[in-house]
N, C-alpha and C positions, 0 to 999 in steps of 0.2 A: 317607315324610315322615321317619320317624325316621333311616334312613339318611343322608337329606340333611341333617338337623340334626347327625348325627355328624360327617359332612363337612366341614360348615362350620365347626363347631367345631374340628375338626381343622385346619382352613386358618387359622383364627383364631390359634390356637397356633402355628402355623409362621409367620405373618406378625409375631406380637410376638417370637419368637425372632429372628427375621431381622433386626427394628427393632433390638433389643437388639444384637445383632452388629454390625451396622452402626454404630450409634452408638459403640460401644467402638472399633473401628477406625478411625472418623473422629476419636476422642479422641485414641486412640494416635497417628496421624499426625500430627495438628496437634501433638501434643505433641514428637513425635520431632523434626519439621523447625524447631519454635522452640527445641530443646535448643540450638544454638549462640549464640544470645542470651542464654539466663540458666539455667545449670544446676541452680540452686539453686531454680528455680521448679517443676522437673520432679517434684518428689515431690508439691507442692501440686497440679499439674494431674491427677496420676495419682488423688488422694485427690477431688478435684472431679467426676473423670469415675466415679469409683468410686461415688459420693453420688447422682448424677442416675441412673445405672443403677438403682440401688437404690431411689429415689423412683420411678421408671418402674415398675418392677416391684412395689412396694406398691399403687401407683395400680392397675395392671391385677389385681391381686389382689383390691382394695377392689372395684372395681367387678363382677368375677366374685361375690365374695361377695353384694355388694347385688343382682345378677341372681337369683342363688341362692336368696336370701332371699324374693324378690318384690318388693324395696325400688324396683326398677326395672323397666320392661317390657322384655323381652326383644326384640330387634330381629326375631328370627327367628320369633317368637310368633305362630301363625296365629288363636288364639283372640282376639276382640275383647273389649272389656270387658263387652258385654251377656251373655255366655257365661259370662264368670268371674263376673258378679254371680249369675246364675242357679244355677250350680254352689254359690256361697256360700249363697244362699238354701236351696237345697236338703240343704246340710250344716246349716244351723241348723235347719230343719224335722227333719231326722233327729235331732239331738241335742234337741228339743224332744219329741218322740215317744219315744225312750229315757229323757226324764227323768220322762215321764208316766207310762211303763210302771214304771218304778223306783218311783215315788211307789204305784202301786196294788199293787204286791208289798207295799212295806212297810207301808200299811194293811192288806194282807190278813194278814200276818203278826202284826200288832198285834192285828188281830180275834180270830185264832187263840188268839193269848196269852191274851187276855180271856175266852174261853170255857173 
């Protein structure tokens, strides 16, 4: 399962890179074929292409961040929502148990100080 996840993540990164390269190549070819019409427009077209590439890259990074942070469900995530909720309940229960244990320790320490 983990190997498949790694392979899929790698494939995703490969596809993202291929799309970026393809987008850049198309933009460059479009720019170069239109160069005869307006040479002063070339710099602006290149800047526009660069901005679009940067925007797509930033969007990709933001999506990855949100998936990693748990803000979005990961499409490859096999855990269903019930399993996630059960794990969260277990974490909360453990935290409450640790808190109760800590309160007992403090109470015992305070009792020992009083005696």
